[in-house]
N, C-alpha and C positions, 0 to 999 in steps of 0.2 A: 504494500500500500504506500509506504514511504517513497519507493522508487517511482510509482505512478504519479504521486502528488508533486514530486520534485525531481523530474528527470534530469535537469541541468546539473544538480548537485551530484546525482549518480554518475553522470558522464565525467564530471570533474574529478571524482574519486578515482575513476578508472584511468584517466589521463595522468594522474599523479604517479602512476607506476610506468616508468619508461620501458620500452623494449631495450634489450641489452645485447650487444654484439661484442664479443671478446675475441680478439685475434692474437694468437701466439705463434711466433716463428721459431723454428728449431735451429739452434746454434748460430743465430745471427749476431754479428759483432756490432757494437754500438757505433763504430766508425764506418759502417757500411752504408749509412743513410745520408741523403743530402741535408736533411734538417738537423743532423748532428755533425755536419762539417765535411761530408764527403762530396767532392766536386768532380769525381770521375765515374761513379756509378749512378745511373739515372733511376731515381725513385720518385717520380712526380706525384704519384697517388698518395704515398705515405707523407710526402712533404705537404701536400694539400691538407691532409688530416692534421698535421702540426699547425698549419696556418689557421685552420678553422677551430682548433681546440686548444688544450693546455699541454705544454711540453714539460715532462718531468726529467730534468737533467741529472738528478741524483737518485736514480731508481735502481733498487738493489734486489737481486734474486736471493732466495733463501739457501740456495745450493748452486754449485757450479757444474752439476750433471743433471741429465734429463729427469729421471724418475723422481728423485727427492725434491727437485725444484718444483715439478708439477704437482706433487703431493702437497707441498706447502701452499702453492697457489690455490688449489682446490679447497683447502681446509682452513687457511689463515693461520697455520701453526707451523713452527719449526719441524722439519721432518724427524728430528730426534724424538719428538713427543709421540709421533704416530708409529715409530719403528721403521720408517722408510729410509733407513740408513744401514751402513755396513761398517764393520771393523776389519774387513778384509780388503782385497784388491778391487773386486767388482763392486761398483757403487750404483749400478743400475740393474734392472731386471735383465738377465742375460739371454733369455729365450722364452718363447711361448710355452715351453715345456716346464717352466719353473712354477711352483705353487705359490710363490711370493706375490703379494699384492696389497693394495691399500686396505687396512682393516675396516671391517663393517661398522665398527663403533665410531668411526670418524664421520663427521658431518661436513658435507660439501656445500658450497654456495648454491649449487643446483638443487639440492634437497630443500634448502631454505626457501628458494624462490618457487619451487613446485608447490609448496604449502600455501604460497600467496597467490596461487592461480595462474602461474606462468606455465606456458608450454616450453619445454626445455629440450635442447638438442646438442649433441657433441658430434662434430664432423671433423675427422682428421686423426691425428696420432693420439693414442691413449697411453700406453706404456705404464699402466698401473696394475698389470696382471690380468689373467684371464681365467684359468682353470685351477681347481684345488685338488680334487680327488679323482676326477675322470676327465677325459677329453671333451665331454659334453656338459659338464655342470656349470661352466661359465660363471663361477662364483664371484669373479671380480669384473664382470661385465659392467659397462657404464650404467646399465639399467638399475643396478643395485646402489647407485650413488646419486639418484635424483634426476637422471636424464630419461626423457620420454622416447627419444629417437637417437639412433646411432648409425653413422656410416663412416667407415675409415679403416685405419690400420691399427689393430690392437697392440702391435709391437712397435718397432722403430725401424727406420731405414738402416741397412747394413750393406757393405760392399757387394755381396752376392745378388742384391735386389736389382742391380742395373749395371751395365746393359743386360737385359734378360734375353735368353735364347728364345727362338721361335718354338712354341709348344704345340703348334697345330698337329704335328705328327704324333706327339705324345698323347694329346687329348684323344685323338682318333684311336690309337693303339689301346689306350686305357679302357675305352668303352668295349672294345673287342675282347680284351683280356678279362674284364669283369663278366662279360657274357659267357666266356669260356669257363670261368670259375663256377658260375652259377649252374651251367649245364653239367659239369663234372660233379659238383656237389649233389645235384638232384639225382644224377645217375648213381653215385655212390650210396646215397640214402635209399634209393629204390632197390638197388641190388642187395643192400644189407637187410632191408625188411623182407625182401623176397627170400633171401638165404635163411633168415630166422624162421620164416613161415614155410620153408621148404617148397616154395613155388618155383624157384630157379636153382639151377645147379652151377654155381660158380665158385672157384677157390677163394678163400678169405684173403689170400695174398694179393689177388687182383683188386679187391675192394680196398685193402690197406694201401696199396700202391696209388690208387686214385686219391685217397685222403692225403697221402704223403705228397702227391703232386700239388695239391692245393696249397699246403703249408710251404713247400719249397718255392712255389711261384710267388706267394706273398712275401716270403723272406727275401728272395732275390730282388723283387720289385722294391721293397723297402730299402734294401742295402744299396741299390743303385741311386737312391735319392737321399743320400746323407747330407747333401748341401743344405745350408739354412735357407737357400732360395725357396725350397719346396715346403719348409715347415714354419718359417718365420715371416716370409715375405708374402703376406696375404691381406685381402680386404674383406670386410664384413659389412653387411647391411642388416641392422637389427641383430638377430641371433644367427643369421645365415652367412656362410662364407660365399662371396660372389666371385672371387678370383684366388686360385691357389695353384701356382704362384701368381703374383700380381704383375701387371704391366705397369711398371713404376712411372714411366714418362707420361702416361695418360691419367694417372690417379688424381693429380692435382686439379685438372679441368673437370673431372667427374665430381670431385668434392665441391668445387665452386658451384656447379649446377645443383647439387644436393642442397647447398646452403641457400641459394636463391629460391629454390622450390620450397624449402622449409619456411622462409620468410613470407613468401607469397601465400602459403596455406594458412599462416598465422598472422596475417597482416593486421587483423583487428586487435591483436595483442591481448595481454602482454606476452612477449616471448623472450627467451634466453637462447642465444646461439653462441656456442663456444666453438670457434673455428681454429683448429690447431694444425698448422701447415706441416707437411712433410719437408718442404723447402726450409732451410738451405743446408740440410744435413747431407753428409756424404752418403751415397756416391753421386749426389747432385743430378738426379734424373731430370733432363731438360728436353722440351720438345724442339723439333728442328726449327720452328718459328723463331726461337730465341737463341739458338746456338750461334755463336760468333757475333752477337750484337753488342758486347761490352768490351771494355779495354782490359778486363781482368780475367780473361779465360772463362772456363766453364763455371767457376764460382760466381763471377760477375754476371754471367748470363742467367744463372739460376736466381740470383737476387732480383734481377730485372723482371724475370718471369713472375716471381712472387709478388713484386710490386703491381704488375698488371692484374693479378688475381685480387689484390686488395682493391684496386680500382673497380673491378667488376662488382664486388660486394658493395662498395660505397655507391656505385651507380644504381644498383638494385634498390638500395635504401631510398635514394632520391626518387627513382621511378615509381616506387610504391607510396610516395608522399609520406615517408616515415622519418625524415631527417630530424624534425623538431621533437619527435617522440622517441628517439632512439639514442641511447648512450653507447658510444663506440670506444673501445679500448684496444690499443695495439702495444705489443711488447715482444721480447724474446725470452726463452726459458733460462738462458745464461749467456756468457760471452762466447766469442768465436773460438774455433778449435785451431790453435796455432800449429800443432804438430801434424795436422792433416795435410799431407803434400805427397806428390808423386815426382820424384827427382827434384827439380828446382821449381816445379809448378805448385803454387799454393792452392789447396782445396778448402781451406778454412777461412773464417772471417777475419776482419780487421777490427781491433778494439781501440782504435784511435790512440790517444795519448796515454792510455791506461796500461799498466804493467800486467803481464800474465794473460791467461785465457781459460778456456774450458778445462775443468778438472782442478783448477787452482782456487781453493776455497777462500784464501785470504787476500791474494792480490786482486786489485780492483778490476783488472781486465776479465777475470773469470765470472764476476758477479754484477758489474755495472751494465745495465741493459737499457735500451730505449723505452720510454714510457710516454704514450700519447693518449689523451682522453678528450673526446668531443661529445658535447650534449648541447646542440644549438639552441640558443635562447635561455639556457640555464647556466652555462659556463662561458667565461670570457674567451673570445677568439684571440689567438696569438700570444697568450700568456705563457711565460716561462717561469718555472719554479725550480729553485736551486736547493731546496730543503731535502733532507734524506727521506725517501719513501721506499716502500717495499712491495714486491709482488703479493705478499701476504695481506696487504691493505685492501685488495680487491674484495676479499670475503666480507669484512664489516662494512665496506662502502656499498656493496650490493644489498646487504641486509638493510642498510639505512634507506636507500632510494626505493626499495620495494615495500617498505612498511613492515619488514620483518625485524627480528632481534637476534643477536648472536647468542649461542648457547651459554648458559651460566654455569654449567657443570664441568667446565674445562678451561684451561688457559687459552685465550685467543691472542696471538702475538701481533696480528695486523691491527691497524688503526683506520677509522673512518676518514677518508680523504676529502669528503665534501666540504667541510669548513675551510680547509686549506685551498681547495680548488676554486671555491666561490669567493675567496678573499675575506672571509669572516675572521680568520686567524692568519698570522704571518709565519708561524713556526710549526714545524712538524711535531707531532706527538711522540715521535721516537727519540728518546734520549740515548738509549743503547740499542745496538743491533749486533747480533752474535753470528759469527761466520764459521760454520762447521765444514769440515772435510770428512765425509762419512759420519762416523760417530765421534770424531775428534774435533775439539774446539781449536781453531787455528788463529782466529783474530777477533777483535771486538772494536766496534765503532762507537764513539761517544760524542754526542752533540750537546754540550752543556746548555742548560736553560737560560743562562745569563750571558751567552757568548755566541758569536758567529762561527767560531772554530768548529771543525769536525776532526776529532783526533782518531787515529787508527793505531791500535796496539796489536802487534804480531807476536804470538807465542811460538808458532811453528811456521816454517816456510819450506817449500819443496826445494830439493837440490836439482838444479837444472843440469841437463846433460845433452851433449858432451860439454866439458868445461868451457865457459865463455858463451854458451848459448843462452837464450832468454826463454827457453821452454824445455820440456822433457822429451826430446826427440827420440831417445833410445828406448823409452818405455811407452811411448805414444800418449800416455796420460801420466800426470804427476801423481806420486803416491801421497798418502795421508800420514803414514807413520813408518817407523823402522829406520833403516840405514839411509834411505833416500829422502829424508827430511832433516832439517836443522832445527833443533830446539833452542830457543833464545832465552837466556837468563843472564842479564836482564832482557826484557822484551824489546823488540824494535818499536820505535814510535815515529809516526808521521802526522803532520797537520795537512789534511787533504785540501784545505782552503788555500794553502800556500804552495803545496807540493802534490798536486793531484796524480802525478805520475809515480809517486812513492820512490823517488830517485835518491833522496838523501835522508837517512835516518837522523832523528834529533837525539841529542845526548844531554846529560846534565850540564855540560859546558855551553851548549848552544841554545837550550830551552830552559828558561827559569822555572816553568811549570812542570818540568819533566817528572819529578817525584810525585807531585800532586796528581797528575794525570795517571801515572802508572798505578798508584795506590787506589785511586777512585775506581778505575776500571777493574782492578783486582777484587775490590769489595763487591762491585756489581756482578762479577762472575760468580762469586760465592753465593749471592742471593739467587742468581739465575739457576744455578745448579740445584738449589733446593727445590725448585719448581719442576724439575725433570723427574718424572716417575718412570720406574723401570718397566719396559715393555719388550715384547719379542722383536728382535731385529729381523725384519722381513728380508733384507738384502744380504744378511749373513747366513741365517739358519735355514731359510727356505729358498735360497737362490741357487738351485741346482737343476740340472736338465733331466727330465723324466720323459722318455718317448711315449709313455702312456697318457701324458697330459697334452701332447701336441694336438691341436685341432685338425680336423679332417673334414673335407667337404663331401666326401663320399663314404665308402666302407673301407676302413683302415686295412691295409696300407695303400689302397688305390685312391690316393688323394690328389686329384687333379681336376680343376674345373675352371670355367670362364663364362659365367652367365652374362657378364657385361659385353662379351663378344658374341653372344648368341648361342654359346654352347651350353647345353643343359647338363646338369650333373646327375649322377645316379644316387638315389637315396636308399638307405637301408630300410 
């Protein structure tokens, strides 16, 4: 009755909840974008987003690797709290056969918004786990974390994913082999029943040979596909595998179409679209349209293709007349991968003036990421913020703009950005930010309430190799502990406002506040550690490969399909 008597008020309440589009690029360096200073790679669409929105110049990832950073992004909590960390070498989920994944007791921003009436979708990379006890249970599927719709890659791009070999012959052979297996199985079962009922006279050895033939055929088929291409490089729509293995170069364009279709279906809103690019992670699958278009080889081509996809999503928002009703956010999950190269050809991103890169939890280049937020009519265009902010801030920010509230039964490390974005306050709510490498605390950032300084204290730093290098080229990723790190006592100290490149450590002789800063940060670390509750480390204890958990689009081990290309799959 209230709605009928006051329809304008009802519409106003609905309009107060914006549509939300979150875009996260994989492995993008902050120095790869025009709006952050790059003048050789063309990113006009991302630059447009910066002009029309707010640019966060001091935006920090909670981890320098994919899986833990994305877990923190989704939950607003340091990954050490959810157990999405490791005390071993591997700091990401290593395969779709691993039972590791984001624990179900964690609350994502998608779950919060779903309760507020949002239609929610995740399109793109997931990398938060898939199966737990069987290849079909999908216990870590995005549907368990507040998403209504999913299309994308449940794992992450790896080198075997591209360039992918032609699989037309394999797909054709697979269907014939599966038919052969079915015929032999039916024959063996028929002969066995006939033998038991004495209706046929055949030696048991023949029947056993037929059964053995089925098992041997399955074994040799499985053994011939040990490459991760067949088991980790796949795409899913909702619960179904659409490509196994995937055609990586066309995946991005399909994902953009899926994103636009989702927005069109839900244009009346409110909706949440989380678009997580496969770009610009190695092996950099790029369509022929963009190969050779940049001055920076395949990596630059891939960045420019990613920018064009951003443009298509922004254009769709405009075409659906949703610009003033849609909050758009753009970022990267961490810094560019310095060690990714072939010969002298760089395949990873550029982190600008910042030292270090992907896998380096303390150095700024591993965790300083681009941050852009546009909400036309609600946020000032062209504003630049230098205050420290975090990817974890998206969780409480979305809670605030959607009319939800953050959980009160756990520590939320993110802070609502809206007062800072709208100019109601001038300072970040983050006084301290903690930088973990796996389960190990490497550095702490302190932004005193009464000062413009941003201090950075390093307790542990990686040993670069070979000597004289500025990355860990011999191990591909820097280590978090052991002989390949340096433990600093006293710690290294930098003032990022004066030395953003972390080139010259401060000492008691060069910085009068040295002792005060070191002691203040040490006290903060003690208090912080009191808030960390012991949980199972998903990326240590559960991060192993089990062939029985690997997803399969058909009947295991005959797992080949391409429904996007018009080839249907055989179902059990």
